C-alpha positions in Angstrom: 114.8 144.9 87.0 112.9 142.7 84.6 116.1 141.6 82.9 117.6 140.3 86.2 114.6 138.0 87.0 113.7 134.9 85.0 110.1 134.5 83.8 108.2 131.5 85.0 108.3 129.9 81.6 112.1 130.2 81.4 112.7 128.3 84.7 114.0 124.8 84.2 113.8 122.0 86.8 117.6 122.1 87.4 117.9 125.9 87.6 118.5 127.6 91.0 115.2 129.5 90.5 113.0 126.4 90.5 110.9 125.6 93.4 112.2 123.4 96.1 109.1 121.3 96.1 109.8 120.1 92.5 113.4 119.2 93.5 112.4 117.4 96.7 109.8 115.3 95.0 112.3 114.4 92.2 114.9 113.5 94.8 112.4 111.4 96.8 111.5 109.5 93.7 115.1 108.9 92.8 115.9 107.9 96.4 113.0 105.4 96.4 114.0 103.9 93.0 117.7 103.7 93.5 118.0 102.7 97.2 114.7 101.8 98.9 113.2 99.4 96.3 116.4 97.4 95.8 116.8 97.1 99.6 113.3 95.8 100.0 113.7 93.4 97.1 116.9 92.1 98.6 115.2 91.6 101.9 112.5 89.6 100.2 115.1 87.6 98.3 117.0 87.0 101.6 113.9 85.8 103.4 113.3 83.4 100.5 116.8 82.1 100.6 116.4 81.6 104.4 113.2 79.6 103.7 115.0 77.4 101.1 118.2 77.0 103.0 119.6 73.9 104.7 117.9 75.0 107.9 114.3 74.5 106.5 113.7 71.6 108.9 114.7 73.7 111.9 111.9 74.8 114.2 113.3 78.3 114.3 112.9 78.7 110.5 111.2 82.1 110.8 114.1 83.5 112.8 116.6 82.1 110.3 114.6 83.6 107.4 114.5 87.0 109.2 118.3 86.9 109.7 118.9 86.2 106.0 116.4 88.9 105.0 118.0 91.5 107.3 121.5 90.6 106.2 120.6 90.9 102.5 118.8 94.2 103.1 121.7 95.6 105.1 124.2 94.7 102.4 122.1 96.0 99.6 121.2 99.2 101.5 124.8 99.9 102.3 125.9 99.3 98.7 123.1 101.3 97.1 123.6 104.2 99.6 127.4 104.2 98.9 126.8 104.1 95.2 124.4 107.1 95.3 126.8 109.0 97.7 129.6 108.5 95.1 127.3 109.5 92.3 126.3 112.7 94.0 129.9 113.5 95.0 131.2 113.0 91.5 128.1 114.6 90.0 127.9 111.7 87.7 125.1 110.0 85.8 123.0 107.3 87.5 124.1 104.7 85.0 127.9 105.3 85.4 129.5 102.0 86.4 132.4 103.8 88.0 130.0 104.9 90.7 129.0 101.3 91.2 132.7 100.1 91.5 133.7 102.9 93.9 130.6 102.5 96.0 131.0 98.7 96.1 134.6 99.0 97.1 133.8 101.5 99.9 130.8 99.7 101.3 132.5 96.4 101.1 135.5 97.7 102.9 133.4 99.1 105.8 131.2 96.0 106.1 134.2 93.6 105.7 136.1 95.5 108.4 133.1 95.2 110.8 132.6 91.5 110.0 136.0 90.0 109.5 138.8 92.5 110.3 141.4 94.1 108.0 141.8 91.0 105.7 138.0 90.8 105.4 137.9 94.4 104.4 140.0 93.7 101.3 138.1 90.6 100.3 134.7 92.2 100.9 135.6 95.4 99.1 136.7 93.5 95.9 133.7 91.2 96.1 131.2 94.1 96.5 132.8 96.1 93.7 132.8 93.2 91.2 129.3 91.9 92.1 127.7 95.3 92.5 129.1 96.5 89.2 128.0 93.3 87.4 124.5 93.6 88.8 124.2 97.3 87.9 125.5 96.5 84.4 123.0 93.6 83.9 120.2 95.8 85.3 121.1 98.7 82.8 120.8 96.2 80.0 117.6 94.5 81.1 115.6 97.6 82.1 115.1 99.0 78.6 113.5 95.7 77.5 111.2 95.7 80.6 110.2 99.3 80.0 109.5 98.6 76.4 107.3 95.7 77.5 105.4 97.9 80.0 104.7 100.6 77.3 102.6 98.2 75.3 98.9 98.3 76.2 98.5 94.5 76.0 101.7 93.5 77.8 99.5 91.6 80.3 96.7 89.9 78.6 94.7 87.3 80.5 93.9 84.1 78.6 90.3 83.6 77.6 89.9 80.7 80.0 91.0 82.7 83.0 88.4 83.2 85.8 89.6 86.8 86.2 87.7 89.1 83.9 88.2 92.8 83.3 84.7 94.4 83.6 83.5 97.3 81.4 81.4 100.1 82.8 78.1 98.3 82.2 79.2 95.0 83.8 80.7 96.9 86.8 77.4 98.8 87.4 75.5 95.5 87.3 78.0 94.0 89.8 77.6 96.9 92.1 73.8 96.6 91.9 73.9 92.9 92.8 76.3 93.7 95.8 73.9 96.4 97.0 70.9 94.0 96.8 72.8 91.4 98.8 73.9 94.0 101.4 70.3 95.2 101.9 69.0 91.6 102.2 71.6 90.7 104.8 71.1 94.0 106.6 67.3 93.4 106.7 67.8 89.9 108.1 69.9 91.3 110.9 67.2 93.8 111.8 64.6 91.1 111.9 66.7 88.9 114.2 67.2 91.7 116.8 
């Protein structure tokens, strides 16, 4: 009986005996990193493009920016979702560019068919496959440099002249004491007025 069961220290995260909570939190983090964050960033970029477009003198600028933001987010969400669907179906690695090409081709075909008919499906599928794969390739080359930069403790050092100062424990305690004193004096003034 003991030989049939795995001990707790032999269970790996990818084994069928691992808890579902570990797998679900890992899947949620992966989903956020590979689909949600790019979609939100594309929405922000789309809104910025809308603000800087030729329509910036238009009184309905907020509506135009919202349209650009939603279009960018929809396209990115469809592409990233299709790419991840292909990755899971093929049981491939997250950095496999074939997933990007197939996902881009599929999502481009669907969105192109909805937007511009059969001819648009062909154009959009090729465009999504090429652009999506190029962006994923560039991202895979840039991310190691960004992660290396983040690992350094001093990757963000404020200049000496900056008005923003990082307080140590002693300075933080003194700041809290000043704030408490100001709060009490303001609170006492309000009591005297009423």
